[in-house]
All heavy atoms as an XYZ file, in Angstrom:
719
protein
N    -167.587    -87.730     67.747
C    -168.420    -86.627     67.308
C    -169.205    -87.059     66.071
O    -168.642    -87.588     65.123
C    -167.527    -85.428     66.990
C    -168.278    -84.194     66.632
S    -167.086    -82.822     66.567
C    -168.176    -81.552     66.107
N    -170.492    -86.824     66.076
C    -171.335    -87.228     64.955
C    -171.520    -86.072     63.989
O    -171.411    -84.902     64.358
C    -172.721    -87.696     65.450
O    -173.354    -86.605     66.118
C    -172.594    -88.881     66.382
N    -171.814    -86.416     62.749
C    -172.058    -85.404     61.723
C    -173.380    -84.700     62.015
O    -174.307    -85.294     62.577
C    -172.105    -86.063     60.356
N    -173.493    -83.427     61.647
C    -174.746    -82.710     61.887
C    -175.872    -83.307     61.046
O    -175.644    -83.842     59.967
C    -174.441    -81.281     61.446
C    -173.299    -81.397     60.510
C    -172.516    -82.604     60.967
N    -177.091    -83.227     61.571
C    -178.232    -83.747     60.824
C    -178.942    -82.640     60.059
O    -179.802    -82.912     59.235
C    -179.217    -84.433     61.778
O    -179.685    -83.479     62.727
N    -178.561    -81.379     60.335
C    -179.109    -80.237     59.595
C    -178.240    -79.021     59.837
O    -177.466    -78.967     60.784
C    -180.552    -79.959     59.972
C    -180.759    -79.707     61.434
C    -182.214    -79.559     61.790
N    -182.317    -78.355     62.606
C    -183.287    -77.480     62.565
N    -184.282    -77.658     61.752
N    -183.286    -76.426     63.328
N    -178.359    -78.041     58.954
C    -177.590    -76.805     59.064
C    -178.497    -75.657     59.450
O    -179.676    -75.636     59.099
C    -176.921    -76.456     57.731
C    -175.718    -77.279     57.389
C    -175.482    -77.656     56.082
C    -174.797    -77.663     58.346
C    -174.361    -78.385     55.737
C    -173.675    -78.406     58.020
C    -173.465    -78.766     56.709
N    -177.931    -74.685     60.143
C    -178.646    -73.449     60.452
C    -178.459    -72.475     59.289
O    -177.601    -72.672     58.422
C    -178.089    -72.796     61.728
O    -176.737    -72.383     61.470
C    -178.147    -73.737     62.917
N    -179.230    -71.398     59.294
C    -179.095    -70.376     58.249
C    -177.675    -69.802     58.242
O    -177.101    -69.590     57.171
C    -180.116    -69.267     58.446
S    -181.825    -69.802     58.174
N    -177.103    -69.577     59.403
C    -175.745    -69.058     59.480
C    -174.741    -70.001     58.843
O    -173.820    -69.560     58.145
N    -174.903    -71.281     59.074
C    -174.004    -72.262     58.472
C    -174.184    -72.306     56.953
O    -173.208    -72.456     56.216
C    -174.254    -73.648     59.069
C    -173.809    -73.763     60.509
C    -174.301    -75.044     61.152
O    -175.481    -75.383     61.066
N    -173.393    -75.753     61.810
N    -175.412    -72.156     56.504
C    -175.681    -72.148     55.062
C    -174.997    -70.954     54.423
O    -174.313    -71.091     53.406
C    -177.199    -72.122     54.772
C    -177.869    -73.410     55.258
C    -177.477    -71.878     53.292
C    -177.379    -74.674     54.580
N    -175.166    -69.765     55.011
C    -174.548    -68.568     54.450
C    -173.029    -68.717     54.416
O    -172.379    -68.307     53.461
C    -174.960    -67.322     55.240
C    -176.243    -66.721     54.761
C    -177.427    -67.428     54.797
C    -176.266    -65.434     54.262
C    -178.623    -66.882     54.349
C    -177.463    -64.868     53.818
C    -178.633    -65.593     53.858
N    -172.456    -69.321     55.432
C    -171.005    -69.494     55.497
C    -170.505    -70.493     54.451
O    -169.363    -70.402     54.011
C    -170.595    -69.953     56.891
N    -171.353    -71.430     54.039
C    -170.937    -72.483     53.116
C    -171.490    -72.322     51.712
O    -171.228    -73.159     50.834
C    -171.354    -73.846     53.665
C    -170.663    -74.195     54.953
C    -170.972    -75.612     55.381
O    -171.239    -76.477     54.577
N    -170.894    -75.846     56.679
N    -172.222    -71.256     51.463
C    -172.912    -71.120     50.185
C    -171.946    -71.077     49.005
O    -172.185    -71.717     47.974
C    -173.816    -69.888     50.196
C    -174.877    -69.815     49.117
C    -175.706    -71.088     49.047
C    -175.778    -68.616     49.346
N    -170.842    -70.355     49.125
C    -169.872    -70.304     48.027
C    -169.298    -71.686     47.734
O    -169.185    -72.082     46.570
C    -168.730    -69.329     48.342
C    -169.158    -67.883     48.287
O    -170.184    -67.575     47.638
O    -168.475    -67.043     48.901
N    -168.955    -72.416     48.783
C    -168.428    -73.769     48.594
C    -169.486    -74.689     48.003
O    -169.174    -75.566     47.186
C    -167.912    -74.347     49.914
C    -166.656    -73.632     50.396
O    -165.951    -73.027     49.563
O    -166.393    -73.678     51.614
N    -170.731    -74.502     48.377
C    -171.827    -75.290     47.814
C    -171.945    -75.008     46.315
O    -172.025    -75.934     45.504
C    -173.146    -74.961     48.530
C    -174.343    -75.640     47.928
C    -174.599    -76.976     48.173
C    -175.227    -74.938     47.124
C    -175.709    -77.613     47.627
C    -176.339    -75.550     46.576
C    -176.580    -76.894     46.823
N    -171.930    -73.729     45.944
C    -172.046    -73.360     44.533
C    -170.860    -73.855     43.719
O    -171.006    -74.182     42.540
C    -172.196    -71.844     44.400
C    -173.536    -71.293     44.887
C    -173.479    -69.787     45.041
C    -174.657    -71.707     43.940
N    -169.705    -73.927     44.345
C    -168.500    -74.422     43.670
C    -168.365    -75.937     43.759
O    -167.385    -76.507     43.291
C    -167.249    -73.769     44.267
C    -167.166    -72.295     43.957
O    -167.783    -71.835     42.971
O    -166.467    -71.579     44.709
N    -169.336    -76.589     44.407
C    -169.350    -78.046     44.598
C    -168.090    -78.539     45.324
O    -167.494    -79.543     44.955
C    -169.521    -78.752     43.266
C    -170.864    -78.478     42.618
C    -170.958    -79.076     41.236
N    -172.196    -78.742     40.577
C    -172.395    -77.623     39.853
N    -171.423    -76.753     39.728
N    -173.547    -77.395     39.276
N    -167.701    -77.795     46.354
C    -166.510    -78.140     47.127
C    -166.829    -78.747     48.489
O    -165.932    -78.935     49.299
C    -165.629    -76.896     47.285
C    -165.061    -76.402     45.975
C    -164.196    -75.172     46.119
O    -164.134    -74.606     47.242
O    -163.591    -74.767     45.120
N    -168.082    -79.051     48.741
C    -168.478    -79.667     50.008
C    -168.519    -81.179     49.849
O    -168.613    -81.706     48.733
C    -169.856    -79.151     50.439
C    -169.978    -77.651     50.688
C    -171.423    -77.284     51.008
C    -169.060    -77.207     51.803
N    -168.501    -81.864     50.956
C    -168.655    -83.320     50.919
C    -170.076    -83.653     50.469
O    -170.965    -82.798     50.470
C    -168.405    -83.909     52.309
O    -169.478    -83.550     53.183
N    -170.279    -84.903     50.096
C    -171.613    -85.332     49.655
C    -172.649    -85.097     50.751
O    -173.771    -84.649     50.473
C    -171.579    -86.796     49.249
N    -172.284    -85.362     51.989
C    -173.211    -85.155     53.108
C    -173.534    -83.679     53.271
O    -174.702    -83.305     53.431
C    -172.614    -85.707     54.415
O    -172.403    -87.113     54.261
C    -173.537    -85.460     55.593
N    -172.508    -82.832     53.211
C    -172.737    -81.390     53.344
C    -173.586    -80.861     52.192
O    -174.482    -80.038     52.409
C    -171.397    -80.644     53.398
C    -170.617    -80.907     54.671
C    -169.196    -80.398     54.596
O    -168.554    -80.504     53.526
O    -168.721    -79.884     55.629
N    -173.334    -81.334     50.972
C    -174.137    -80.914     49.816
C    -175.609    -81.276     50.046
O    -176.494    -80.466     49.799
C    -173.626    -81.577     48.530
C    -172.250    -81.135     48.081
S    -172.176    -79.429     47.484
C    -172.993    -79.581     45.896
N    -175.841    -82.486     50.551
C    -177.217    -82.933     50.806
C    -177.882    -82.065     51.867
O    -179.023    -81.638     51.709
C    -177.223    -84.400     51.242
C    -178.623    -84.935     51.577
C    -178.586    -86.373     52.078
N    -177.699    -86.607     53.203
C    -177.973    -86.271     54.480
N    -179.110    -85.692     54.776
N    -177.112    -86.537     55.439
N    -177.153    -81.774     52.942
C    -177.712    -80.961     54.021
C    -178.018    -79.540     53.557
O    -179.048    -78.966     53.933
C    -176.758    -80.932     55.215
C    -176.600    -82.259     55.960
C    -175.483    -82.166     56.988
C    -177.912    -82.672     56.616
N    -177.150    -78.980     52.719
C    -177.421    -77.637     52.191
C    -178.662    -77.678     51.312
O    -179.559    -76.833     51.447
C    -176.200    -77.085     51.420
C    -176.566    -75.798     50.689
C    -175.032    -76.836     52.368
N    -178.742    -78.657     50.406
C    -179.924    -78.772     49.529
C    -181.209    -78.919     50.348
O    -182.214    -78.282     50.051
C    -179.776    -79.963     48.583
C    -179.030    -79.644     47.310
C    -179.190    -80.727     46.251
N    -178.633    -82.013     46.620
C    -177.349    -82.335     46.563
N    -176.471    -81.468     46.151
N    -176.936    -83.526     46.918
N    -181.167    -79.751     51.377
C    -182.346    -79.940     52.232
C    -182.746    -78.626     52.891
O    -183.936    -78.305     52.974
C    -182.074    -81.006     53.294
C    -182.027    -82.408     52.746
C    -181.607    -83.441     53.780
O    -181.356    -83.078     54.959
O    -181.505    -84.635     53.406
N    -181.772    -77.858     53.362
C    -182.076    -76.581     53.999
C    -182.662    -75.608     52.976
O    -183.650    -74.921     53.263
C    -180.816    -75.983     54.641
C    -181.086    -74.719     55.386
N    -181.381    -74.700     56.734
C    -181.126    -73.428     54.974
C    -181.594    -73.450     57.121
N    -181.427    -72.652     56.070
N    -182.073    -75.571     51.775
C    -182.572    -74.660     50.746
C    -184.003    -75.008     50.328
O    -184.766    -74.127     49.941
C    -181.640    -74.670     49.527
C    -180.238    -74.120     49.761
C    -179.378    -74.313     48.514
C    -180.274    -72.666     50.187
N    -184.352    -76.279     50.418
C    -185.714    -76.706     50.083
C    -186.742    -76.245     51.102
O    -187.936    -76.181     50.799
C    -185.787    -78.235     49.968
C    -185.103    -78.761     48.719
O    -184.850    -77.975     47.784
O    -184.808    -79.982     48.693
N    -186.287    -75.914     52.310
C    -187.236    -75.572     53.378
C    -187.131    -74.134     53.873
O    -187.982    -73.694     54.646
C    -187.050    -76.510     54.582
O    -185.718    -76.360     55.083
C    -187.305    -77.957     54.190
N    -186.094    -73.389     53.448
C    -185.882    -72.033     53.966
C    -185.915    -71.026     52.812
O    -184.978    -70.978     52.005
C    -184.556    -71.955     54.713
S    -184.192    -70.293     55.348
N    -186.957    -70.237     52.757
C    -187.115    -69.275     51.665
C    -186.007    -68.222     51.657
O    -185.537    -67.814     50.594
C    -188.479    -68.602     51.767
N    -185.567    -67.783     52.826
C    -184.522    -66.752     52.899
C    -183.211    -67.272     52.318
O    -182.577    -66.602     51.494
C    -184.314    -66.307     54.355
O    -185.542    -65.786     54.854
C    -183.241    -65.246     54.457
N    -182.801    -68.445     52.722
C    -181.554    -69.017     52.215
C    -181.681    -69.388     50.736
O    -180.732    -69.224     49.971
C    -181.148    -70.231     53.042
S    -180.614    -69.780     54.716
N    -182.846    -69.874     50.334
C    -183.071    -70.206     48.927
C    -182.967    -68.955     48.058
O    -182.400    -69.001     46.966
C    -184.429    -70.871     48.749
N    -183.481    -67.853     48.544
C    -183.392    -66.579     47.810
C    -181.933    -66.146     47.672
O    -181.493    -65.736     46.600
C    -184.227    -65.509     48.506
C    -184.296    -64.197     47.777
C    -185.284    -63.193     48.390
N    -185.246    -63.120     49.845
C    -186.188    -63.599     50.661
N    -187.257    -64.195     50.177
N    -186.066    -63.483     51.969
N    -181.160    -66.258     48.741
C    -179.740    -65.914     48.694
C    -178.996    -66.839     47.728
O    -178.148    -66.394     46.959
C    -179.115    -65.995     50.094
C    -177.666    -65.608     50.135
C    -177.398    -64.147     49.813
O    -178.314    -63.299     49.892
O    -176.241    -63.841     49.472
N    -179.342    -68.119     47.757
C    -178.736    -69.081     46.839
C    -179.036    -68.702     45.388
O    -178.134    -68.703     44.547
C    -179.246    -70.491     47.142
C    -178.845    -71.497     46.111
N    -179.718    -71.944     45.150
C    -177.665    -72.122     45.883
C    -179.096    -72.812     44.376
N    -177.855    -72.930     44.795
N    -180.268    -68.365     45.086
C    -180.631    -67.968     43.718
C    -179.863    -66.725     43.290
O    -179.371    -66.635     42.167
C    -182.137    -67.732     43.595
C    -182.950    -69.011     43.554
C    -184.401    -68.750     43.182
N    -185.064    -67.810     44.065
C    -185.667    -68.127     45.213
N    -185.695    -69.390     45.617
N    -186.254    -67.207     45.948
N    -179.733    -65.751     44.205
C    -178.996    -64.528     43.903
C    -177.534    -64.840     43.598
O    -176.982    -64.392     42.589
C    -179.089    -63.539     45.072
C    -178.202    -62.344     44.907
C    -178.589    -61.296     44.081
C    -176.983    -62.275     45.553
C    -177.758    -60.202     43.911
C    -176.147    -61.176     45.391
C    -176.542    -60.138     44.565
N    -176.889    -65.605     44.481
C    -175.475    -65.941     44.304
C    -175.255    -66.757     43.025
O    -174.292    -66.514     42.284
C    -174.951    -66.727     45.510
C    -174.963    -65.966     46.810
C    -173.808    -64.986     46.940
O    -172.781    -65.177     46.261
O    -173.948    -64.042     47.729
N    -176.134    -67.715     42.757
C    -176.001    -68.547     41.561
C    -176.162    -67.699     40.302
O    -175.422    -67.872     39.327
C    -177.029    -69.680     41.591
N    -177.111    -66.767     40.308
C    -177.315    -65.885     39.157
C    -176.109    -64.975     38.949
O    -175.694    -64.727     37.808
C    -178.590    -65.061     39.333
N    -175.552    -64.481     40.028
C    -174.373    -63.623     39.943
C    -173.197    -64.369     39.306
O    -172.546    -63.863     38.383
C    -173.988    -63.119     41.330
C    -172.791    -62.196     41.414
C    -173.069    -60.889     40.686
C    -172.453    -61.915     42.871
N    -172.952    -65.579     39.764
C    -171.875    -66.391     39.200
C    -172.134    -66.673     37.722
O    -171.231    -66.569     36.885
C    -171.706    -67.700     39.997
C    -171.137    -67.397     41.380
C    -170.820    -68.705     39.249
C    -171.148    -68.574     42.325
N    -173.365    -67.016     37.388
C    -173.730    -67.306     36.003
C    -173.497    -66.077     35.116
O    -172.917    -66.181     34.026
C    -175.195    -67.757     35.958
C    -175.631    -68.378     34.681
C    -177.048    -68.980     34.757
N    -178.012    -68.162     35.489
C    -178.507    -68.459     36.693
N    -178.119    -69.551     37.320
N    -179.381    -67.677     37.277
N    -173.892    -64.897     35.603
C    -173.715    -63.660     34.835
C    -172.239    -63.326     34.639
O    -171.830    -62.916     33.555
C    -174.425    -62.489     35.521
C    -175.937    -62.594     35.456
O    -176.459    -63.439     34.681
O    -176.600    -61.842     36.184
N    -171.443    -63.491     35.685
C    -170.007    -63.202     35.574
C    -169.361    -64.158     34.574
O    -168.586    -63.736     33.713
C    -169.315    -63.285     36.950
C    -167.798    -63.285     36.805
C    -169.766    -62.132     37.831
N    -169.684    -65.434     34.660
C    -169.122    -66.409     33.721
C    -169.497    -66.064     32.284
O    -168.675    -66.173     31.373
C    -169.595    -67.816     34.060
C    -168.909    -68.399     35.257
C    -169.343    -69.820     35.526
N    -168.650    -70.339     36.687
C    -169.152    -71.235     37.508
N    -170.348    -71.735     37.296
N    -168.455    -71.652     38.539
N    -170.738    -65.666     32.083
C    -171.201    -65.298     30.744
C    -170.423    -64.093     30.216
O    -169.966    -64.081     29.079
C    -172.693    -64.984     30.769
C    -173.253    -64.591     29.421
C    -174.712    -64.212     29.508
O    -175.481    -64.953     30.163
O    -175.073    -63.165     28.947
N    -170.252    -63.080     31.048
C    -169.541    -61.874     30.619
C    -168.063    -62.137     30.392
O    -167.479    -61.625     29.451
C    -169.760    -60.751     31.628
C    -171.173    -60.235     31.569
C    -171.459    -59.172     32.574
C    -172.933    -58.788     32.449
N    -173.388    -57.917     33.457
N    -167.450    -62.939     31.245
C    -166.040    -63.268     31.070
C    -165.850    -64.045     29.770
O    -164.852    -63.858     29.070
C    -165.504    -64.058     32.285
C    -164.151    -64.681     31.996
C    -165.417    -63.149     33.500
N    -166.796    -64.877     29.440
C    -166.714    -65.658     28.208
C    -166.763    -64.809     26.960
O    -166.359    -65.248     25.882
N    -167.235    -63.588     27.060
C    -167.324    -62.691     25.909
C    -166.114    -61.778     25.765
O    -166.031    -61.015     24.819
C    -168.574    -61.825     26.006
C    -169.852    -62.633     25.778
C    -171.033    -61.729     25.739
N    -171.512    -61.592     27.116
C    -172.323    -60.656     27.537
N    -172.757    -59.742     26.724
N    -172.700    -60.619     28.788
N    -165.155    -61.859     26.675
C    -163.969    -61.012     26.615
C    -163.014    -61.576     25.566
O    -162.690    -62.757     25.581
C    -163.265    -60.928     27.984
C    -164.174    -60.231     28.988
C    -161.925    -60.210     27.864
C    -163.639    -60.239     30.407
N    -162.589    -60.706     24.647
C    -161.612    -61.122     23.646
C    -160.218    -61.105     24.258
O    -159.788    -60.103     24.825
C    -161.653    -60.187     22.436
C    -162.937    -60.333     21.632
O    -163.466    -61.460     21.574
O    -163.410    -59.327     21.077
N    -159.533    -62.214     24.133
C    -158.183    -62.345     24.659
C    -157.214    -61.899     23.561
O    -157.335    -62.325     22.417
C    -157.901    -63.812     25.059
C    -156.482    -63.995     25.526
C    -158.886    -64.260     26.119
N    -156.264    -61.034     23.905
C    -155.289    -60.600     22.895
C    -154.549    -61.796     22.298
O    -154.270    -62.771     23.007
C    -154.318    -59.711     23.682
C    -155.076    -59.286     24.888
C    -156.030    -60.400     25.200
N    -154.246    -61.718     21.004
C    -153.533    -62.825     20.366
C    -152.221    -63.135     21.104
O    -151.484    -62.242     21.484
C    -153.232    -62.300     18.948
C    -154.169    -61.163     18.738
C    -154.483    -60.608     20.097
N    -151.961    -64.387     21.304
C    -150.715    -64.814     21.921
C    -150.700    -64.794     23.437
O    -149.760    -65.293     24.051
N    -151.724    -64.222     24.070
C    -151.707    -64.125     25.532
C    -151.710    -65.499     26.197
O    -150.943    -65.753     27.123
C    -152.876    -63.284     26.042
C    -152.983    -63.167     27.561
C    -151.750    -62.461     28.120
C    -154.241    -62.423     27.961
N    -152.564    -66.381     25.734
C    -152.640    -67.711     26.351
C    -151.330    -68.479     26.178
O    -150.879    -69.176     27.095
C    -153.821    -68.501     25.780
C    -155.199    -67.912     26.083
C    -156.288    -68.732     25.402
C    -155.443    -67.828     27.572
N    -150.685    -68.319     25.014
C    -149.395    -68.971     24.784
C    -148.355    -68.393     25.744
O    -147.573    -69.127     26.355
C    -148.959    -68.811     23.315
C    -149.892    -69.621     22.421
C    -147.506    -69.246     23.120
C    -149.727    -69.348     20.945
N    -148.350    -67.086     25.889
C    -147.379    -66.420     26.777
C    -147.574    -66.869     28.233
O    -146.604    -67.160     28.932
C    -147.536    -64.910     26.665
C    -146.583    -64.146     27.517
C    -146.240    -62.814     26.887
N    -145.659    -61.879     27.814
C    -144.487    -62.019     28.400
N    -143.755    -63.075     28.164
N    -144.031    -61.106     29.226
N    -148.812    -66.938     28.664
C    -149.096    -67.396     30.034
C    -148.612    -68.825     30.217
O    -147.975    -69.157     31.212
C    -150.602    -67.262     30.352
C    -150.989    -65.789     30.447
C    -150.952    -68.008     31.640
C    -152.481    -65.544     30.517
N    -148.903    -69.677     29.246
C    -148.476    -71.071     29.322
C    -146.955    -71.175     29.390
O    -146.407    -71.965     30.178
C    -149.000    -71.831     28.101
O    -148.586    -73.166     28.143
N    -146.253    -70.368     28.577
C    -144.789    -70.379     28.598
C    -144.252    -69.930     29.958
O    -143.308    -70.519     30.485
C    -144.239    -69.483     27.490
C    -144.453    -70.055     26.099
C    -144.131    -69.058     24.985
O    -143.928    -67.854     25.274
O    -144.097    -69.503     23.821
N    -144.858    -68.888     30.532
C    -144.409    -68.395     31.839
C    -144.647    -69.436     32.936
O    -143.813    -69.628     33.816
C    -145.106    -67.080     32.184
C    -144.647    -65.861     31.386
C    -145.585    -64.678     31.622
C    -143.225    -65.494     31.754
N    -145.780    -70.109     32.868
C    -146.061    -71.152     33.856
C    -145.093    -72.317     33.721
O    -144.617    -72.857     34.721
C    -147.509    -71.631     33.728
C    -148.575    -70.637     34.159
C    -149.966    -71.151     33.806
C    -148.476    -70.337     35.641
N    -144.783    -72.691     32.489
C    -143.822    -73.772     32.261
C    -142.447    -73.386     32.770
O    -141.753    -74.192     33.398
C    -143.737    -74.115     30.769
O    -144.949    -74.665     30.333
N    -142.041    -72.140     32.503
C    -140.741    -71.663     32.967
C    -140.693    -71.647     34.488
O    -139.692    -72.031     35.095
C    -140.452    -70.269     32.413
N    -141.778    -71.226     35.122
C    -141.826    -71.175     36.586
C    -141.770    -72.576     37.171
O    -141.107    -72.809     38.177
C    -143.076    -70.454     37.053
N    -142.436    -73.510     36.534
C    -142.436    -74.889     37.035
C    -141.063    -75.520     36.905
O    -140.682    -76.359     37.716
C    -143.474    -75.715     36.280
N    -140.277    -75.061     35.917
C    -138.966    -75.624     35.695
C    -137.857    -74.957     36.479
O    -136.757    -75.482     36.593
N    -138.139    -73.792     37.099
C    -137.087    -73.098     37.845
C    -136.928    -73.743     39.219
O    -137.876    -74.250     39.795
C    -137.409    -71.620     37.971
O    -138.510    -71.401     38.825
N    -135.703    -73.711     39.767
C    -135.443    -74.387     41.053
C    -136.302    -73.873     42.209
O    -136.737    -74.660     43.036
C    -133.962    -74.100     41.327
C    -133.402    -73.562     40.070
C    -134.530    -73.087     39.214
N    -136.563    -72.572     42.247
C    -137.335    -72.045     43.371
C    -138.800    -71.798     43.008
O    -139.576    -71.346     43.826
C    -136.696    -70.781     43.943
C    -136.549    -69.683     42.893
O    -137.012    -69.858     41.752
O    -135.955    -68.632     43.227
N    -139.192    -72.074     41.745
C    -140.576    -71.916     41.352
C    -141.002    -70.489     41.116
O    -142.156    -70.224     40.826
N    -140.075    -69.516     41.248
C    -140.429    -68.111     41.050
C    -140.412    -67.774     39.569
O    -139.571    -68.237     38.818
C    -139.436    -67.181     41.757
C    -139.601    -67.231     43.256
O    -140.682    -67.596     43.719
O    -138.631    -66.870     43.969
N    -141.358    -66.933     39.173
C    -141.357    -66.422     37.824
C    -140.581    -65.108     37.833
O    -140.842    -64.240     38.650
C    -142.787    -66.167     37.324
C    -143.533    -67.415     36.979
S    -145.046    -67.100     36.073
C    -146.094    -66.458     37.357
N    -139.642    -64.984     36.922
C    -138.896    -63.736     36.787
C    -139.721    -62.792     35.934
O    -140.259    -63.168     34.912
C    -137.553    -63.984     36.108
C    -136.712    -65.019     36.804
C    -135.881    -64.364     37.867
C    -134.897    -65.379     38.410
N    -134.813    -65.468     39.773
N    -139.843    -61.559     36.371
C    -140.613    -60.574     35.638
C    -139.728    -59.962     34.576
O    -138.596    -59.562     34.838
C    -141.138    -59.486     36.572
C    -142.156    -58.591     35.930
C    -142.788    -57.662     36.955
O    -142.195    -57.353     37.967
N    -143.970    -57.206     36.669
N    -140.242    -59.931     33.339
C    -139.487    -59.355     32.236
C    -139.491    -57.860     32.333
O    -140.458    -57.250     32.783
C    -140.096    -59.767     30.897
C    -139.743    -61.171     30.481
C    -140.229    -61.431     29.073
O    -140.407    -60.484     28.301
O    -140.433    -62.610     28.775
N    -138.417    -57.262     31.878
C    -138.366    -55.807     31.795
C    -138.321    -55.432     30.331
O    -137.840    -56.182     29.490
C    -137.107    -55.253     32.500
O    -135.949    -55.841     31.908
C    -137.150    -55.541     33.991
N    -138.830    -54.249     30.055
C    -138.724    -53.785     28.681
C    -139.956    -53.596     27.988
O    -140.983    -53.667     27.868
């Protein structure tokens, strides 16, 4: 079976999230870019999705994290990694 030489709009829409997250193979990334260069509809969807991700990242970056939260999360992850079954026990109280 040979690799595809181009993607359809349906394939682009199905792979757009992975493309934006850079989780496709080099060949798939190239094929998506080539399609976006020639298809206005898919390029518009790509711009929308990319802007949405950019806006969410920007807003999340402005959230103040309560003091000690990151330390507590790290401690819980370490405890879970060290437990025999990998389960985190939920604290009560």
